[in-house]
BAVODREN-224747 format. One record per atom (N, C-alpha, C): residue in one letter; atom name; x, y, z. Coordinates in steps of 0.05 Angstrom, whole numbers. Atoms other than C-alpha are relative to their C-alpha. Layout:
<atoms>
  code  site      c1      c2      c3
     A    CA       X       Y       Z
...
</atoms>
This chain:
<atoms>
  code  site      c1      c2      c3
     M     N     -15      -1     -26
     M    CA    3241    3276     748
     M     C      23      -2      -5
     N     N     -20       2       5
     N    CA    3309    3295     745
     N     C      20     -22      20
     L     N     -26      28      -4
     L    CA    3378    3256     766
     L     C     -12      -1      31
     T     N       3     -10     -15
     T    CA    3375    3283     838
     T     C     -29     -26      15
     N     N      33      21     -25
     N    CA    3296    3240     858
     N     C      11     -30     -10
     T     N       4      24      11
     T    CA    3313    3188     813
     T     C      24     -24      10
     K     N      -2      11     -19
     K    CA    3367    3171     858
     K     C      -9      -5      28
     K     N      16      -1     -28
     K    CA    3329    3182     920
     K     C     -18     -20     -14
     V     N      11      25      10
     V    CA    3283    3131     886
     V     C       6     -26       3
     L     N     -14      40      -1
     L    CA    3328    3072     871
     L     C       3       6      33
     S     N     -18      20     -21
     S    CA    3367    3080     940
     S     C     -35      -1      18
     E     N      32      14     -15
     E    CA    3282    3078     973
     E     C      -3     -26      -3
     M     N      13      17      17
     M    CA    3269    3014     939
     M     C      12     -16      12
     K     N     -10      10     -19
     K    CA    3266    2957     986
     K     C      -1     -23     -26
     T     N     -18      15      13
     T    CA    3296    2885     954
     T     C     -18     -23      15
     K     N       2      29     -12
     K    CA    3279    2814     969
     K     C      23     -26     -12
     L     N     -17       9       7
     L    CA    3315    2758     958
     L     C     -20     -34      -6
     C     N      10      17      12
     C    CA    3291    2697     919
     C     C      -9     -26      11
     Y     N       1      20     -23
     Y    CA    3266    2637     952
     Y     C      15     -30      -9
     T     N      -9      26      32
     T    CA    3293    2579     896
     T     C      35      16       7
     C     N     -33      -2       6
     C    CA    3365    2614     871
     C     C      -4      29      14
     L     N      -1      -6     -17
     L    CA    3365    2663     927
     L     C      14      32     -18
     A     N      -5     -30      13
     A    CA    3373    2729     872
     A     C     -15      21       9
     E     N      10     -25     -13
     E    CA    3354    2803     901
     E     C     -23       5     -28
     G     N      19     -20      26
     G    CA    3299    2839     858
     G     C     -20      21      23
     D     N      19     -23     -14
     D    CA    3246    2889     871
     D     C     -26      -7     -14
     V     N      26      11      22
     V    CA    3196    2845     833
     V     C     -10     -20      14
     M     N      -1      33     -17
     M    CA    3177    2775     877
     M     C     -26      -7      -2
     Y     N      25      14       3
     Y    CA    3119    2734     864
     Y     C      -3     -21      29
     R     N      -2       8     -27
     R    CA    3083    2705     929
     R     C     -14     -27     -16
     I     N      16      28      13
     I    CA    3066    2631     910
     I     C      -3     -28      29
     Q     N      -4      25     -24
     Q    CA    3052    2562     942
     Q     C       8     -22     -22
     I     N       2      19      12
     I    CA    3086    2499     911
     I     C       0     -24      11
     Q     N       6      23     -20
     Q    CA    3064    2451     963
     Q     C     -34       5      -1
     K     N      23      -4      -4
     K    CA    2988    2438     971
     K     C      -6       9      41
     G     N      17      -3     -34
     G    CA    2967    2472    1045
     G     C      34       8       5
     K     N     -31      -5      -9
     K    CA    3047    2496    1047
     K     C      -4      25       7
     K     N     -10     -28      -7
     K    CA    3078    2562    1066
     K     C       3      12     -22
     W     N      -4     -23      41
     W    CA    3077    2624    1014
     W     C      31       3      -2
     I     N     -35     -16      -2
     I    CA    3151    2644     987
     I     C      -9      13     -19
     F     N     -23     -16      25
     F    CA    3180    2692     950
     F     C      13     -10     -29
     V     N     -21       7      23
     V    CA    3198    2671     878
     V     C      13      28     -18
     C     N      -3     -18      13
     C    CA    3232    2717     833
     C     C     -17      -3     -35
     P     N      19       2      27
     P    CA    3198    2723     749
     P     C      15     -22     -10
     K     N     -10      13      15
     K    CA    3247    2672     724
     K     C      -7     -23      17
     C     N      -5      33     -15
     C    CA    3237    2611     786
     C     C     -31       6       1
     Q     N      34      10       7
     Q    CA    3153    2634     779
     Q     C       1     -18     -19
     A     N      12       1      18
     A    CA    3157    2622     716
     A     C      -5     -45     -10
     K     N      10      27       9
     K    CA    3172    2542     720
     K     C      -5      -1      26
     Y     N      17      22     -12
     Y    CA    3135    2526     774
     Y     C     -25      -4      -3
     A     N      35     -17       6
     A    CA    3068    2561     748
     A     C      -6     -32      -7
     Q     N      -4      16      17
     Q    CA    3073    2501     712
     Q     C       1     -38      20
     G     N       3      16      -6
     G    CA    3071    2450     765
     G     C     -27     -10      19
     D     N      30       8     -13
     D    CA    3015    2414     804
     D     C     -14      13      31
     F     N       5     -18     -26
     F    CA    3001    2456     869
     F     C      -2      31       0
     Y     N     -10     -31      23
     Y    CA    3020    2519     838
     Y     C     -20      17       8
     R     N      24     -27       3
     R    CA    2983    2574     863
     R     C      18      26       4
     Y     N     -18     -20      -3
     Y    CA    2994    2644     862
     Y     C     -16      22      19
     G     N       9     -19     -22
     G    CA    2988    2703     915
     G     C      -2      25      -2
     G     N      13     -17       2
     G    CA    2996    2763     894
     G     C      34      10     -14
     T     N     -19      -7      12
     T    CA    3059    2806     863
     T     C      11      29      20
     W     N     -20     -14      -8
     W    CA    3111    2842     907
     W     C       8      24      -9
     K     N     -26     -23       9
     K    CA    3147    2912     886
     K     C       5      16      20
     G     N      -6     -11     -20
     G    CA    3195    2939     920
     G     C      -8      35       3
     Y     N      -1     -34       0
     Y    CA    3184    3010     894
     Y     C     -23      19      11
     R     N      31     -14       0
     R    CA    3111    3020     916
     R     C      -3       2      36
     H     N       1       0     -40
     H    CA    3130    3009    1000
     H     C       8      15       9
</atoms>
């Protein structure tokens, strides 16, 4: 991939904000942290913290460069 194509791919990437720390990222995890509550998107760092919780539920990985 040349520099022109790399710039095009980077400019077309989508991002989301982490529900917890508001970090912007192109990879987010869809999780639930309370039983029966809504799904949220969190960054990898926050996902690692929540993964130890009693009601943690993983719902998929969102990748901005795939959309």
